[in-house]
TILOMAR-324821 format. One record per residue (C-alpha): residue number from 1; residue in one letter; x, y, z. Coordinates in steps of 0.05 Angstrom, whole numbers, padded with zeros to 5 digits, always signed. Example, Ala and Ser with C-alpha at 12.3 -4.5 7.8 and 13.67 -1.06 7.14 Angstrom:
<sites>
site pos = 1; code = A; u = +00246; v = -00090; w = +00156
site pos = 2; code = S; u = +00273; v = -00021; w = +00143
</sites>
This chain:
<sites>
site pos = 1; code = X; u = +01145; v = +01346; w = -02355
site pos = 2; code = X; u = +01073; v = +01339; w = -02342
site pos = 3; code = X; u = +01079; v = +01267; w = -02363
site pos = 4; code = X; u = +01132; v = +01255; w = -02314
site pos = 5; code = X; u = +01091; v = +01285; w = -02259
site pos = 6; code = X; u = +01032; v = +01243; w = -02281
site pos = 7; code = X; u = +01072; v = +01181; w = -02278
site pos = 8; code = X; u = +01099; v = +01200; w = -02210
site pos = 9; code = X; u = +01030; v = +01211; w = -02184
site pos = 10; code = X; u = +01007; v = +01148; w = -02215
site pos = 11; code = X; u = +01063; v = +01110; w = -02180
site pos = 12; code = X; u = +01048; v = +01144; w = -02115
site pos = 13; code = X; u = +00975; v = +01126; w = -02121
site pos = 14; code = X; u = +00991; v = +01054; w = -02134
site pos = 15; code = X; u = +01036; v = +01050; w = -02075
site pos = 16; code = X; u = +00981; v = +01082; w = -02034
site pos = 17; code = X; u = +00931; v = +01031; w = -02054
site pos = 18; code = X; u = +00981; v = +00976; w = -02042
site pos = 19; code = X; u = +00996; v = +01003; w = -01972
site pos = 20; code = X; u = +00922; v = +01011; w = -01959
site pos = 21; code = X; u = +00909; v = +00941; w = -01983
site pos = 22; code = X; u = +00964; v = +00914; w = -01939
site pos = 23; code = X; u = +00937; v = +00954; w = -01882
site pos = 24; code = X; u = +00867; v = +00928; w = -01894
site pos = 25; code = X; u = +00893; v = +00858; w = -01901
site pos = 26; code = X; u = +00931; v = +00867; w = -01836
site pos = 27; code = X; u = +00870; v = +00895; w = -01804
site pos = 28; code = X; u = +00828; v = +00838; w = -01831
site pos = 29; code = X; u = +00878; v = +00788; w = -01806
site pos = 30; code = X; u = +00879; v = +00822; w = -01740
site pos = 31; code = X; u = +00804; v = +00823; w = -01739
site pos = 32; code = X; u = +00802; v = +00750; w = -01759
site pos = 33; code = X; u = +00853; v = +00735; w = -01706
site pos = 34; code = X; u = +00813; v = +00774; w = -01655
site pos = 35; code = X; u = +00750; v = +00739; w = -01679
site pos = 36; code = X; u = +00784; v = +00672; w = -01674
site pos = 37; code = X; u = +00808; v = +00687; w = -01606
site pos = 38; code = X; u = +00740; v = +00712; w = -01586
site pos = 39; code = X; u = +00707; v = +00650; w = -01615
site pos = 40; code = X; u = +00760; v = +00606; w = -01582
site pos = 41; code = X; u = +00750; v = +00640; w = -01516
site pos = 42; code = X; u = +00675; v = +00635; w = -01525
site pos = 43; code = X; u = +00680; v = +00562; w = -01542
site pos = 44; code = X; u = +00727; v = +00551; w = -01484
site pos = 45; code = X; u = +00682; v = +00590; w = -01438
site pos = 46; code = X; u = +00623; v = +00550; w = -01463
site pos = 47; code = X; u = +00659; v = +00486; w = -01450
site pos = 48; code = X; u = +00678; v = +00509; w = -01381
site pos = 49; code = X; u = +00607; v = +00531; w = -01368
site pos = 50; code = X; u = +00582; v = +00465; w = -01395
site pos = 51; code = X; u = +00630; v = +00427; w = -01350
site pos = 52; code = X; u = +00611; v = +00472; w = -01292
site pos = 53; code = X; u = +00538; v = +00463; w = -01308
site pos = 54; code = X; u = +00546; v = +00387; w = -01313
site pos = 55; code = X; u = +00583; v = +00388; w = -01247
site pos = 56; code = X; u = +00528; v = +00429; w = -01216
site pos = 57; code = X; u = +00476; v = +00385; w = -01247
site pos = 58; code = X; u = +00513; v = +00324; w = -01219
site pos = 59; code = X; u = +00517; v = +00359; w = -01151
site pos = 60; code = X; u = +00445; v = +00378; w = -01157
site pos = 61; code = X; u = +00427; v = +00307; w = -01175
site pos = 62; code = X; u = +00467; v = +00282; w = -01116
site pos = 63; code = X; u = +00433; v = +00333; w = -01071
site pos = 64; code = X; u = +00366; v = +00314; w = -01100
site pos = 65; code = X; u = +00381; v = +00241; w = -01086
site pos = 66; code = X; u = +00404; v = +00260; w = -01017
site pos = 67; code = X; u = +00342; v = +00302; w = -01008
site pos = 68; code = X; u = +00298; v = +00244; w = -01031
site pos = 69; code = X; u = +00334; v = +00199; w = -00982
site pos = 70; code = X; u = +00325; v = +00250; w = -00928
site pos = 71; code = X; u = +00252; v = +00259; w = -00946
site pos = 72; code = X; u = +00243; v = +00184; w = -00945
site pos = 73; code = X; u = +00279; v = +00181; w = -00878
site pos = 74; code = X; u = +00238; v = +00239; w = -00853
site pos = 75; code = X; u = +00175; v = +00204; w = -00876
site pos = 76; code = X; u = +00197; v = +00141; w = -00839
site pos = 77; code = X; u = +00211; v = +00183; w = -00778
site pos = 78; code = X; u = +00143; v = +00217; w = -00785
site pos = 79; code = X; u = +00110; v = +00149; w = -00790
site pos = 80; code = X; u = +00150; v = +00125; w = -00731
site pos = 81; code = X; u = +00132; v = +00188; w = -00693
site pos = 82; code = X; u = +00059; v = +00178; w = -00711
site pos = 83; code = X; u = +00062; v = +00105; w = -00689
site pos = 84; code = X; u = +00099; v = +00125; w = -00625
site pos = 85; code = X; u = +00049; v = +00181; w = -00612
site pos = 86; code = X; u = -00008; v = +00133; w = -00622
site pos = 87; code = X; u = +00025; v = +00082; w = -00576
site pos = 88; code = X; u = +00038; v = +00137; w = -00525
site pos = 89; code = X; u = -00035; v = +00158; w = -00529
site pos = 90; code = X; u = -00057; v = +00086; w = -00520
site pos = 91; code = X; u = -00009; v = +00079; w = -00461
site pos = 92; code = X; u = -00034; v = +00144; w = -00433
site pos = 93; code = X; u = -00106; v = +00120; w = -00439
site pos = 94; code = X; u = -00086; v = +00054; w = -00407
site pos = 95; code = X; u = -00049; v = +00092; w = -00353
site pos = 96; code = X; u = -00111; v = +00134; w = -00340
site pos = 97; code = X; u = -00153; v = +00070; w = -00336
site pos = 98; code = X; u = -00102; v = +00039; w = -00289
site pos = 99; code = X; u = -00100; v = +00103; w = -00248
site pos = 100; code = X; u = -00176; v = +00103; w = -00244
site pos = 101; code = X; u = -00176; v = +00029; w = -00226
site pos = 102; code = X; u = -00121; v = +00042; w = -00175
site pos = 103; code = X; u = -00160; v = +00099; w = -00145
site pos = 104; code = X; u = -00221; v = +00055; w = -00141
site pos = 105; code = X; u = -00180; v = -00001; w = -00111
site pos = 106; code = X; u = -00149; v = +00047; w = -00061
site pos = 107; code = X; u = -00218; v = +00073; w = -00042
site pos = 108; code = X; u = -00243; v = +00001; w = -00036
site pos = 109; code = X; u = -00182; v = -00017; w = +00004
site pos = 110; code = X; u = -00192; v = +00043; w = +00048
site pos = 111; code = X; u = -00265; v = +00024; w = +00058
site pos = 112; code = X; u = -00245; v = -00048; w = +00073
site pos = 113; code = X; u = -00191; v = -00022; w = +00121
site pos = 114; code = X; u = -00244; v = +00020; w = +00156
site pos = 115; code = X; u = -00290; v = -00040; w = +00160
site pos = 116; code = X; u = -00232; v = -00083; w = +00186
site pos = 117; code = X; u = -00216; v = -00031; w = +00238
site pos = 118; code = X; u = -00290; v = -00027; w = +00257
site pos = 119; code = X; u = -00293; v = -00103; w = +00261
site pos = 120; code = X; u = -00228; v = -00104; w = +00300
site pos = 121; code = X; u = -00256; v = -00053; w = +00348
site pos = 122; code = X; u = -00321; v = -00093; w = +00353
site pos = 123; code = X; u = -00283; v = -00157; w = +00364
site pos = 124; code = X; u = -00240; v = -00123; w = +00417
site pos = 125; code = X; u = -00303; v = -00098; w = +00451
site pos = 126; code = X; u = -00334; v = -00167; w = +00446
site pos = 127; code = X; u = -00270; v = -00198; w = +00472
site pos = 128; code = X; u = -00271; v = -00150; w = +00530
site pos = 129; code = X; u = -00344; v = -00168; w = +00543
site pos = 130; code = X; u = -00330; v = -00242; w = +00537
site pos = 131; code = X; u = -00270; v = -00237; w = +00583
site pos = 132; code = X; u = -00312; v = -00198; w = +00633
site pos = 133; code = X; u = -00369; v = -00248; w = +00629
site pos = 134; code = X; u = -00323; v = -00308; w = +00632
site pos = 135; code = X; u = -00288; v = -00277; w = +00691
site pos = 136; code = X; u = -00355; v = -00263; w = +00722
site pos = 137; code = X; u = -00377; v = -00335; w = +00712
site pos = 138; code = X; u = -00313; v = -00359; w = +00745
site pos = 139; code = X; u = -00327; v = -00312; w = +00802
site pos = 140; code = X; u = -00398; v = -00339; w = +00809
site pos = 141; code = X; u = -00371; v = -00410; w = +00811
site pos = 142; code = X; u = -00321; v = -00392; w = +00865
site pos = 143; code = X; u = -00375; v = -00357; w = +00905
site pos = 144; code = X; u = -00420; v = -00418; w = +00899
site pos = 145; code = X; u = -00365; v = -00463; w = +00925
site pos = 146; code = X; u = -00351; v = -00417; w = +00983
site pos = 147; code = X; u = -00425; v = -00407; w = +01001
site pos = 148; code = X; u = -00441; v = -00482; w = +00996
site pos = 149; code = X; u = -00380; v = -00501; w = +01037
site pos = 150; code = X; u = -00397; v = -00447; w = +01087
site pos = 151; code = X; u = -00467; v = -00477; w = +01094
site pos = 152; code = X; u = -00436; v = -00545; w = +01107
site pos = 153; code = X; u = -00463; v = -00575; w = +01042
site pos = 154; code = X; u = -00421; v = -00630; w = +01011
site pos = 155; code = X; u = -00433; v = -00608; w = +00938
site pos = 156; code = X; u = -00382; v = -00613; w = +00883
site pos = 157; code = X; u = -00382; v = -00552; w = +00837
site pos = 158; code = X; u = -00352; v = -00562; w = +00769
site pos = 159; code = X; u = -00297; v = -00508; w = +00764
site pos = 160; code = X; u = -00307; v = -00500; w = +00689
site pos = 161; code = X; u = -00383; v = -00501; w = +00681
site pos = 162; code = X; u = -00409; v = -00489; w = +00751
site pos = 163; code = X; u = -00453; v = -00552; w = +00746
site pos = 164; code = X; u = -00472; v = -00587; w = +00812
site pos = 165; code = X; u = -00494; v = -00660; w = +00810
site pos = 166; code = X; u = -00533; v = -00698; w = +00863
site pos = 167; code = X; u = -00538; v = -00774; w = +00859
site pos = 168; code = X; u = -00607; v = -00801; w = +00846
site pos = 169; code = X; u = -00602; v = -00847; w = +00907
site pos = 170; code = X; u = -00605; v = -00786; w = +00953
site pos = 171; code = X; u = -00665; v = -00756; w = +00918
site pos = 172; code = X; u = -00706; v = -00815; w = +00891
site pos = 173; code = X; u = -00716; v = -00889; w = +00901
site pos = 174; code = X; u = -00695; v = -00933; w = +00843
site pos = 175; code = X; u = -00743; v = -00925; w = +00784
site pos = 176; code = X; u = -00786; v = -00873; w = +00822
site pos = 177; code = X; u = -00798; v = -00800; w = +00809
site pos = 178; code = X; u = -00824; v = -00779; w = +00878
site pos = 179; code = X; u = -00774; v = -00742; w = +00922
site pos = 180; code = X; u = -00751; v = -00778; w = +00984
site pos = 181; code = X; u = -00749; v = -00744; w = +01051
site pos = 182; code = X; u = -00673; v = -00742; w = +01046
site pos = 183; code = X; u = -00680; v = -00710; w = +00978
site pos = 184; code = X; u = -00727; v = -00656; w = +01005
site pos = 185; code = X; u = -00680; v = -00643; w = +01063
site pos = 186; code = X; u = -00622; v = -00635; w = +01015
site pos = 187; code = X; u = -00661; v = -00587; w = +00970
site pos = 188; code = X; u = -00684; v = -00546; w = +01031
site pos = 189; code = X; u = -00612; v = -00536; w = +01050
site pos = 190; code = X; u = -00583; v = -00528; w = +00980
site pos = 191; code = X; u = -00634; v = -00487; w = +00941
site pos = 192; code = X; u = -00634; v = -00423; w = +00984
site pos = 193; code = X; u = -00558; v = -00419; w = +00982
site pos = 194; code = X; u = -00556; v = -00434; w = +00908
site pos = 195; code = X; u = -00611; v = -00386; w = +00887
site pos = 196; code = X; u = -00590; v = -00329; w = +00932
site pos = 197; code = X; u = -00519; v = -00333; w = +00907
site pos = 198; code = X; u = -00540; v = -00333; w = +00833
site pos = 199; code = X; u = -00596; v = -00282; w = +00844
site pos = 200; code = X; u = -00554; v = -00235; w = +00886
site pos = 201; code = X; u = -00554; v = -00162; w = +00867
site pos = 202; code = X; u = -00484; v = -00172; w = +00839
site pos = 203; code = X; u = -00502; v = -00229; w = +00791
site pos = 204; code = X; u = -00577; v = -00228; w = +00777
site pos = 205; code = X; u = -00569; v = -00184; w = +00715
site pos = 206; code = X; u = -00521; v = -00233; w = +00683
site pos = 207; code = X; u = -00552; v = -00301; w = +00699
site pos = 208; code = X; u = -00600; v = -00318; w = +00643
site pos = 209; code = X; u = -00624; v = -00388; w = +00661
site pos = 210; code = X; u = -00622; v = -00441; w = +00716
site pos = 211; code = X; u = -00629; v = -00511; w = +00689
site pos = 212; code = X; u = -00648; v = -00575; w = +00726
site pos = 213; code = X; u = -00628; v = -00637; w = +00686
site pos = 214; code = X; u = -00650; v = -00708; w = +00701
site pos = 215; code = X; u = -00604; v = -00765; w = +00681
site pos = 216; code = X; u = -00612; v = -00841; w = +00684
site pos = 217; code = X; u = -00566; v = -00901; w = +00677
site pos = 218; code = X; u = -00565; v = -00943; w = +00614
site pos = 219; code = X; u = -00612; v = -00998; w = +00637
site pos = 220; code = X; u = -00680; v = -01000; w = +00606
site pos = 221; code = X; u = -00701; v = -00966; w = +00541
site pos = 222; code = X; u = -00683; v = -00896; w = +00519
site pos = 223; code = X; u = -00756; v = -00873; w = +00519
site pos = 224; code = X; u = -00772; v = -00901; w = +00588
site pos = 225; code = X; u = -00708; v = -00869; w = +00615
site pos = 226; code = X; u = -00726; v = -00804; w = +00579
site pos = 227; code = X; u = -00794; v = -00803; w = +00613
site pos = 228; code = X; u = -00764; v = -00819; w = +00681
site pos = 229; code = X; u = -00710; v = -00767; w = +00675
site pos = 230; code = X; u = -00760; v = -00714; w = +00654
site pos = 231; code = X; u = -00806; v = -00733; w = +00712
site pos = 232; code = X; u = -00749; v = -00728; w = +00762
site pos = 233; code = X; u = -00726; v = -00660; w = +00735
site pos = 234; code = X; u = -00798; v = -00635; w = +00738
site pos = 235; code = X; u = -00807; v = -00663; w = +00809
site pos = 236; code = X; u = -00746; v = -00624; w = +00833
site pos = 237; code = X; u = -00768; v = -00560; w = +00798
site pos = 238; code = X; u = -00839; v = -00567; w = +00826
site pos = 239; code = X; u = -00813; v = -00576; w = +00896
site pos = 240; code = X; u = -00767; v = -00515; w = +00890
site pos = 241; code = X; u = -00826; v = -00471; w = +00868
site pos = 242; code = X; u = -00878; v = -00505; w = +00912
site pos = 243; code = X; u = -00904; v = -00489; w = +00982
site pos = 244; code = X; u = -00858; v = -00540; w = +01016
site pos = 245; code = X; u = -00798; v = -00497; w = +00997
site pos = 246; code = X; u = -00809; v = -00450; w = +01056
site pos = 247; code = X; u = -00736; v = -00427; w = +01056
site pos = 248; code = X; u = -00750; v = -00384; w = +00993
site pos = 249; code = X; u = -00794; v = -00322; w = +00995
site pos = 250; code = X; u = -00850; v = -00312; w = +00946
site pos = 251; code = X; u = -00808; v = -00259; w = +00910
site pos = 252; code = X; u = -00750; v = -00308; w = +00904
site pos = 253; code = X; u = -00795; v = -00362; w = +00877
site pos = 254; code = X; u = -00824; v = -00314; w = +00826
site pos = 255; code = X; u = -00755; v = -00293; w = +00804
site pos = 256; code = X; u = -00733; v = -00367; w = +00801
site pos = 257; code = X; u = -00794; v = -00385; w = +00760
site pos = 258; code = X; u = -00776; v = -00333; w = +00707
site pos = 259; code = X; u = -00710; v = -00367; w = +00692
site pos = 260; code = X; u = -00720; v = -00440; w = +00712
site pos = 261; code = X; u = -00719; v = -00497; w = +00661
site pos = 262; code = X; u = -00727; v = -00572; w = +00674
site pos = 263; code = X; u = -00700; v = -00622; w = +00623
site pos = 264; code = X; u = -00696; v = -00697; w = +00618
site pos = 265; code = X; u = -00632; v = -00725; w = +00586
site pos = 266; code = X; u = -00649; v = -00799; w = +00591
site pos = 267; code = X; u = -00585; v = -00841; w = +00586
site pos = 268; code = X; u = -00552; v = -00795; w = +00535
site pos = 269; code = X; u = -00497; v = -00771; w = +00582
site pos = 270; code = X; u = -00474; v = -00830; w = +00625
site pos = 271; code = X; u = -00415; v = -00828; w = +00673
site pos = 272; code = X; u = -00361; v = -00879; w = +00662
site pos = 273; code = X; u = -00314; v = -00916; w = +00709
site pos = 274; code = X; u = -00240; v = -00901; w = +00709
site pos = 275; code = X; u = -00230; v = -00949; w = +00651
site pos = 276; code = X; u = -00270; v = -00903; w = +00606
site pos = 277; code = X; u = -00313; v = -00961; w = +00582
site pos = 278; code = X; u = -00356; v = -00987; w = +00639
site pos = 279; code = X; u = -00416; v = -00943; w = +00657
site pos = 280; code = X; u = -00420; v = -00923; w = +00730
site pos = 281; code = X; u = -00494; v = -00938; w = +00740
site pos = 282; code = X; u = -00501; v = -00905; w = +00809
site pos = 283; code = X; u = -00465; v = -00841; w = +00788
site pos = 284; code = X; u = -00504; v = -00838; w = +00722
site pos = 285; code = X; u = -00570; v = -00834; w = +00760
site pos = 286; code = X; u = -00567; v = -00761; w = +00781
site pos = 287; code = X; u = -00598; v = -00692; w = +00780
site pos = 288; code = X; u = -00554; v = -00635; w = +00756
site pos = 289; code = X; u = -00563; v = -00561; w = +00771
site pos = 290; code = X; u = -00533; v = -00514; w = +00718
site pos = 291; code = X; u = -00536; v = -00440; w = +00704
site pos = 292; code = X; u = -00525; v = -00403; w = +00639
site pos = 293; code = X; u = -00502; v = -00332; w = +00631
site pos = 294; code = X; u = -00542; v = -00286; w = +00587
site pos = 295; code = X; u = -00519; v = -00289; w = +00515
site pos = 296; code = X; u = -00477; v = -00350; w = +00533
site pos = 297; code = X; u = -00487; v = -00382; w = +00464
site pos = 298; code = X; u = -00459; v = -00319; w = +00432
site pos = 299; code = X; u = -00402; v = -00319; w = +00482
site pos = 300; code = X; u = -00386; v = -00391; w = +00467
site pos = 301; code = X; u = -00388; v = -00380; w = +00392
site pos = 302; code = X; u = -00346; v = -00317; w = +00397
site pos = 303; code = X; u = -00297; v = -00354; w = +00441
site pos = 304; code = X; u = -00290; v = -00409; w = +00388
site pos = 305; code = X; u = -00281; v = -00356; w = +00333
site pos = 306; code = X; u = -00229; v = -00318; w = +00373
site pos = 307; code = X; u = -00192; v = -00383; w = +00391
site pos = 308; code = X; u = -00192; v = -00402; w = +00317
site pos = 309; code = X; u = -00164; v = -00334; w = +00298
site pos = 310; code = X; u = -00110; v = -00339; w = +00351
site pos = 311; code = X; u = -00091; v = -00408; w = +00325
site pos = 312; code = X; u = -00085; v = -00381; w = +00254
</sites>
C-alpha cells in the first residue's frame, strides 16, 4: 500500500515536472517571441529612424545648399550694395562739387548781372547825356542860323556840324595871307554874332573849342599849301583877338582866346564839283569856323558804340 502511494506520488511528480517544463517552454517561447517582436520592432524602428534621418540629412543638405546659395547671393548683394554705396558716395561728392560750382557760378552770374545793370544804367545815363548834348548842339546850330540871318549875313551853316565856310576870295588875295578890307568887314560883322551866340550864358558851359581852319586848292605842293593855310587861319585868329576887332569887348576876347584854335589843313580836304571828280578850286580855297562841344570825342565814340549795339 505504501508502494502504491509511492508510485502515485512518483507519477504525480513526473507529471508536475512535465507540466512545469511545458510551461517553462511555453514561457520561453513566449519570451522568445516577445524578444523577436521587440527586436523586430527595434530593427524596424531603427530602419525608420535611419530613413527619417537620411531624409532629414538630405533635407538638411538641401537646406545647407540653399543656405550656401543664399549666402552667396547675399554676398553678391552686399558687394553690389557696397559698390552702389561707393558709387552713391562718389555721386554725392560730385553733386556737392557741382552744387558748389553752381553756387559759385550763380554768385558770379549775379555779380555779372549787377555789373551789367550798372553798365546799362551808366550807358542809359550817358545816352541821356549824349542825347541832351546832341540836342543842345542842334539847338546851337539853329540859333546860329537865326542870328546870322537876322544880322543880314549870307553865311551857310552846316546843319549837321555847325561849320561855317567863307571863300578865300572874300578874305584873301590869291596866294596871300593878309586879310583884305572886304575880309575884315566880313569878320567885323560875323564874329560878334558868332561869338556871342556860342558864348551866351545858355551855351558857354558846353562849348569847349572854337576852331578856325584854313584850306587851299590842290595847286602847288602840299607843304606850301600847308604853310599858306596855317598862315591864313592864324591871320583870321589874330584879327579876331586883335585891336581892330572893336566889336568884341576885352572880356569877350579873353574868353575867346581861352578856347580858340587855328589850324592849317593844306589841300587835304578839297571840295569837288557835282561830278565828284573835278576839284572846285575856288570853293576849296576857304576859311572854316567850327565849334566843338565839351567831351565831343567821348560823345562821338559813345554814339558809335551805341549805334553798333543797336545794329546788333
